[in-house]
C-alpha positions in Angstrom: 75.1 148.9 49.4 72.5 146.4 48.2 73.3 144.1 45.3 71.4 141.3 43.7 72.8 138.8 46.2 72.4 141.0 49.3 69.0 141.1 51.0 67.8 144.1 53.0 67.8 144.0 56.8 64.0 143.9 56.9 64.0 140.8 54.6 66.6 139.1 56.7 64.7 139.9 59.9 61.4 138.6 58.4 63.2 135.4 57.3 64.8 135.1 60.8 68.3 134.8 59.3 70.9 134.8 62.2 73.3 137.7 62.3 76.3 135.5 61.4 74.8 134.5 58.1 73.9 138.1 57.0 76.6 138.5 54.4 77.0 139.3 50.7 75.0 136.1 49.7 72.1 136.6 52.1 69.5 137.0 49.3 70.4 133.5 48.1 70.3 132.0 51.6 66.6 132.9 52.1 65.1 130.8 49.3 67.6 128.0 50.1 66.4 127.9 53.7 62.7 127.9 52.6 63.4 125.0 50.2 65.2 123.1 52.9 62.3 123.4 55.3 59.8 122.5 52.6 61.8 119.4 51.6 62.7 118.3 55.2 66.4 119.0 54.7 66.8 116.1 52.2 70.4 116.4 50.8 69.4 115.6 47.2 66.7 118.3 47.2 67.4 122.1 46.7 70.6 121.4 44.7 70.2 124.4 42.5 69.6 126.8 45.4 72.5 125.3 47.3 74.9 125.4 44.3 74.0 129.1 43.7 74.6 130.0 47.4 77.9 128.1 47.6 79.1 129.6 44.3 78.3 133.1 45.7 80.2 132.3 48.9 83.2 131.1 46.9 83.2 134.2 44.7 82.9 136.4 47.7 85.9 134.6 49.4 88.0 135.0 46.2 87.1 138.7 45.9 88.1 139.3 49.6 91.4 137.4 49.1 92.3 139.4 46.0 91.5 142.6 47.9 93.7 141.5 50.8 96.6 140.6 48.6 96.4 144.0 46.9 96.4 145.7 50.3 99.4 143.7 51.4 101.2 144.5 48.1 100.5 148.2 48.5 101.7 148.1 52.1 104.9 146.4 51.1 105.5 149.0 48.3 105.0 151.8 50.8 107.7 150.5 53.1 
């Protein structure tokens, strides 16, 4: 299940992304990390990449919370 924001395992391995960061937004993390290394981790650099990655993380969190609430509601209706 690969989407536009999910990188393949070979891409993640080549970019040396730790296992804990290999999530739904991993394709956005790779260019962010490259930019961070190129710009020496200056906080005012790479703002567009960071914003896109954080937005993806937020949207993924909201999607998971909606799914969880639907499951809880379905479980409550079954009882």
